[in-house]
N, C-alpha and C positions, 0 to 999 in steps of 0.2 A: 413557512414554506415546506409542506410535508413531502416525504419521499425523496428529498434531496440528501446529499452527503455532507458531513463535516469532517474535517481532517485535523490532524496534529499540525500545530504551528511551532516549529522549533528550529528528527531523524527519522565450486561446482565441480562438480566433478572436473577431471583434469583436462577438459577440452571444450571448445566452443560447441561441440556437438551435444553438449548437455541439453540444449534446447530442441534437438531433434529427437522427438519423443518416442518412447516405446509404448505399447498399448496395454498397460496393466495398471489397475487401480491401486492407490496407496491410501485410501481414506481411512484405513484402520492402523496407520502407523502408531506403534506403541510409544509412550513417553521414554525419553532417553534415560540412561542409568543415573543414579543419584550421585553426581560428582560435580554439581555446579560450583559449590563453594570452593573446592580445591582448585578447580580450573580457573576461577576468578582470581584467586590468590597468585597463581602462576602467570596470570595474564594471557592465558590461552582461551581459545574459543570453547564454549561449553559443548557438551555432546549434542548431536543434531539428529539423532534417529535416522541416519542415512541421507539427510537432506544435503543437496549440493551447495546451499547458501550459508554465508557467514553468520555466526551468532555473536552478538556483542556480550562479552563476559561481564561487562560493568553496566548493563542496562538497569533501568529502574526496577524491573522485575527481579533481576539477579541480586541487586542490593537489598530489595525487600525480602528475599528469601534469606539472606544472611541475617538481617535484623530479626526476623521472626524466629530463626533458628537460636539466635542468642537469647531471645526472650522466652524460649521454651515452647513456642507455638509450632510444634513439630508437624502436626497434621496440616495446618495452613501453609507452612513452607513446602510441604511435599506436594500439595495441590498446585501451588503457584509455579512449581517447576514445569508444569505443562506450558507455561509461557516463557519462563526464563531460559529454558533449554532449547527453545525453537527459534528460528531466525525471523526477525521482523524487520521491516523496512526502516532505513534511516532517512529523516527529513532534514537535510542540512539547512543551516540558518540563512535568513534572508539578507543579513549584512555581509557575511563572508562564508561561503559554503566550503571552502577548501580545507580548513583544519579538520572538520568532522569527516569529510570524505577520505582524506589522507589517513586518518586514524583507522577507518574501516578497511581501507585497502591494505594497510600494514598488518591489521589483524587477520585478514584473509590470507595473507602471505602467498598469494598465487595459487592456493589450493582450493579456494571456494569463491563463489560469486557474491559480490556485494549487491544488495537490493537498495536502490536509492529513489527518492521522490523529489522531483524538481517541482517546487510549489512556490512561485514568487511572481507570477504574472501580474502586471499592473491592473488595478481595479479588481483584485481578487475577491471572490466570495460575495460580490455585490454589496459590500459593506456590512455583512452579517457577522456571525461569531468568529469566523476566521479571516476577517477583513485584513487588508494590508497589501503587501506585494511591493515590487520595485516602484520607484517614484516615476519612472517613465521608460519608454522603450529602449533608449540607449543604455540606461542603467541595467535593464533586464538582460540585454545581450551581453553586456560586460559580465554580469553575474553568471550567465550560462557559460561563457567562455572560461571563467574561473572554475566552475563546476566540472566541466569537461576536462579541463587541464589537470585537475586534481585526480581524476580517475586514471589518467595516463594509459598505460597498456594493460591495466588490471581487467579482470572479468567483472563486468557490471551489467545489471538490469535496471534501467531507469523507467519509472512511471512518470510520464510528462504531464504536468499541470492538471491534477484532478479538478473536474467541474468546468475547466475553461471553455471547452467547446460546447458542453451541455448548456451553459449559461448564455451562449449565443443563440442556442435553439429555443430555449424557454422564454427569451425576451428579457431576462433579468439584467443582462449587460446592455447598456444603451447602444443604440445603433451606431453612434459616432465612434465607438471604440472597436467595432467589428473588424474593419480593414486592418488596423494596427495589430490587433490580437492575432489574426490569421498570419500576418507577416512574421510576428514574433515567434509563434509556434513553429512555423515553417523553418525559420532560421535556427531555432533551437534544435530541431531534428537534424538539420544538416551539420551543425556544430558537434553535437553529441556523436553522430555517426562517423565523424572523423577519427574517433578513438577506436582502435583496431578490434577490441573485444567487448564493445558496449552494445547492448540491445536496447532499443527504445520502443515503448508502447504508449501511444497517445491515448489519453483517457476519454471514455465514451459514456460515462455515467452508469446508470443501472436501469433495469427494466421496469421499475416502479416509478421512475422519473420521466425518462423519454421512452414512452411505451411503444412507439412504432419505430423500428429500426430505420425505416426509410427516411424518417425526419432528420437523422443525424448522419447518414451515410455521406451525402454531399458536403455538409459542413466539414466532416473529417477529411474528405479529399482536398478541400479548399485549404485546410490547415496543414497539408503535406503528408498525410498518413501513408501515401504510396512509397515514401522514402524511409518510413519507419519500419520496425519489425512487426507491427501489429497495434492492437488497441487493448486498453485495460477496462475492466468492468467491475462494478460493485465496490469501488473504493469507499471505505468507511461506512458501508452499508450492510444490510442484513438479509438481502434476498438469497434464496436457497441456490445451491449449486445447480440444481435442475432447471430452475427458472432462468438463471443467468446463462447457462449453456444454450438453452433454447433461443434466447434473445441473441446471444453472440453468434450462434450458428446462422441465423437469418441475416444479421448484420454483415457477417463474413461473406455471405453469398452476394451481397450488394457491393462488396469491396474486393472483388477478384480473389476470394479465398483467403483473406487476411486472417492471421492467427490472433489469438488473444490470451490474456491472463485474467484470473478471477481472484478478487480479495475475498478469502475465506476466513478471515481473522475472527469474526464474531457471528457468523451466520449458521451456527450449529443448530439453533432452534428456529431459524427463519425469522421473518420480520414480525414486529408487533402488529396486530391486526385489530379491526374494529373501527367503526365510524369515529368514536370518541378518540381513539388512538391516532387516527389520521389527522384529526384536528389539533392534537396535542403533541405535535412534533415527534411522530413515531420513530424518526431517525435519531433522535437526541437522547442518549443515555437510556434507552428502553430497558425496563426491568425484565428479568427472567431469561436473558439471552445467554448464549453459550459459545465457547470456542468452536470453530469449524474445522474443516479438513486441514491437517498439518501441511505446512509448506512442502511442495514437492514438484518435480517435473514429470513424475509418472502419473498422468492424469486420466489415462484410459480413453482419451479423446484426441484424435489427430490435430484438431484445430486449437485445443487448449494447451498452451505452451507451459503453463505453470499454475498451480494454486499457490498463492502467496498471502502472507500476513502483512498487508500494506498499512492498514490502521494498526497502530501499536495497541494491542489488547490491554486495557486498563487505563488508557488515556481518555480523558473526558472529551465529549462532543461539544460541550459548552455549558454555560450556567443554566442548566435545566434539571429537574428532578433531584435537586440537591447537589448537583455536580459542580466542580470547580471550573475555571476558564478553560476554553478549548485547548487541548494539548497537554493539560496538566495531569500528572500521574495521580490516579485515584485507586489506592490499594483495595478498598472494599469492593469496588466494581470489578477490579481484576480477579479478585478471589471468587466472586460470584460466577464470572465467566469460566474460570478454571474448574470449580466444583461441579458445574453442570456438564462439563465436556464428557463426551462418550469415550474418547480415546485415553 
């Protein structure tokens, strides 16, 4: 299924006004100072180059930097800091999301926003590489309740269920599950929005998958987007900022001016192109890709609330092109992304 997304299966400034954006571009954010190792030892968040989002000082990338430093791979460690010192989303576990979320909230210490992905909808990913999810609707709502409760009063930005609405649109999810899915998504939005400092963005796929914004606008309404803070685009995919913003602007116009976020974690070189590529899972561990715009709320576009690294750079999309299972840390792929990055 080309042009779809695959995700990890596993993980602000001092006011909510962090998401009320100023109009200046930050695409050239420089890498943070070389202090990751020391910060990790102290248990502090690594430098963030001015980002308002929390950085996990014990991420796979941060631990890899430490290992390569110990092995004398100095240049590789330096390159990988382009990932380890920047905030990436946490994808809390499907059995119990609370411990991971509480850890992130504690690390943020009320000074930064934690970025979380709720990814546990029943019949997830149509049985493909990231198959799974809650066993039924009741279990899902209980999971969301635990998820939201663990956030508490902390500042959080939640990307809600990557692909869930898009799979309703493309026909991948059987029709008999559509009604329940819409109810679950709507219920999840309402529960998450009970937390006083939580922003929720319902996922809307990417422009290479659902090519016409009009096809997904009404499904997003049915799923409750009017009660969310907006929608998310390009999760785990490689479409360029320009293409995604153009799509998002059109979709926003169909949704009463809804704002959106863009996953820029791996889109620095754009998508893999060509007929053969499209037939060969261009979305799955494509070679030659690069890190994209660093996470920031300074997007230069009034409709774009943030550029985010939702897909964790270096985590595999699935067992393709020599990669491990979906969501597994893949150091060689991470290093390639980092080496090719412009920033």
